Structures are given as structure tokens and as C-alpha cells.
N, C-alpha and C positions, 0 to 999 in steps of 0.2 A: 256498916255498909256490907251488903252481900254481893259477892262476886258471882254474877249470873252467867258469864260467858264460859264456854269450854276452852280450856287452854290446850293448844296444839304443841306437843312436845316431840323432841327428837332424843333418842337414847343411844349413846355410844357405849357399847359393851353390854350385851344382853345376858351373858352367863355370869355365874358367881354372884357378885354384888348386884349386877344388873337384874338378876332374877327377882330380887326384892322389889325393885321398881315395877317390874312386869306384873308382879302379884298384888302390890299395894295400891298403885295409882288408879287403876280403872275404877270408875264409880265416884271419883273425887273431882268431877267436872274437868277431867282431862281426857285426852285421846292421844295416841301415838301417831304422829304424822310420818315418822321415819324411825327405823331401827338400823343400827350399824354394829357389825361385829366381823372380825376377820375369820372366825370359824363358821363355816357354812352350816354345820349341823345345828349349832346353837342359834344362829340367825334364823334358820328355817323353823326351828321349834318355837321360837318366840313369835315368828311371823304367822304361824298357824293360829295363834291366839288373837292376833290383830291383823286380819287379812287386808284391812284398808291402809295399813302402814306400808310405805315404800321400804324396800330392803336395800341396804348398801354394805359393801365390804370395805369401802374407803370413805372415811369421815369427811375428807375434803370435798369429795363429789357430793356427799350428802348435804354439806353446808351450802354448796352452790345451787343445788336443785330443790331444796326443801324450804317451805314457808313456815317453819316452826316458830312458835312464840318463845320457846325456851329450849335449852339443850342441857341434858343431864349426861354427865361424863362419869361412868361408874367403873372405869378401868384404873389400874394402878399407874401412878405417874412414871414409874421406872420403865414402863413400856413406851413412853415417849408421846403418845397421843394426848394425854391429859394436858401437858404443857403446850403442845402444838395447838390444841383447840383454843386455849386461852390466847395464844399469840395470833391466831387467825382472827379471832373475834375482837381482840383488844387493841 
């Protein structure tokens, strides 16, 4: 079975580990519906590559306002948001 639809994704954490997703996923029938990072510089740099993606500094607001099919959380759990995203969704 071939997956023909484009998957709309939200990415939490666009620097460091998130840069891999930013570079690897385009062209794999995915698009970023939303990008989220607390660091404005990193968020804006990633946002320039994906101008159609909405930008957020608070992942809770992103979850409320985004119609993403999936969420990628690329930040370290010790920062708190990794576990928090799981609790919000689960």
C-alpha cells in the first residue's frame, strides 16, 4: 500500500536534534504545519525554510491552534516539554 497523502507535522524544538527533522523530512510527503521553539533565532531560521508553517514559542498554544496529523518532539526530556507534550496528548 502506498501512502499518497501529505502528512502535516508539528515540530517541537527546531534546533539541535530538530535540525535533522528540518533537513530530512521535506520531500517525504510531509509538510510542517507548525514549528515551535523557545529560542526566537532558531525558530525564525527554521521558519524561513518553511514559510507556510505557523511559528510558536509555546507548545501548548501550538497544540490548541494547529491541525497537525503528528507531532515530533525533538527536545530533551529534562527540559520538561517532552513529558508535558505526552501528558497533554495522552
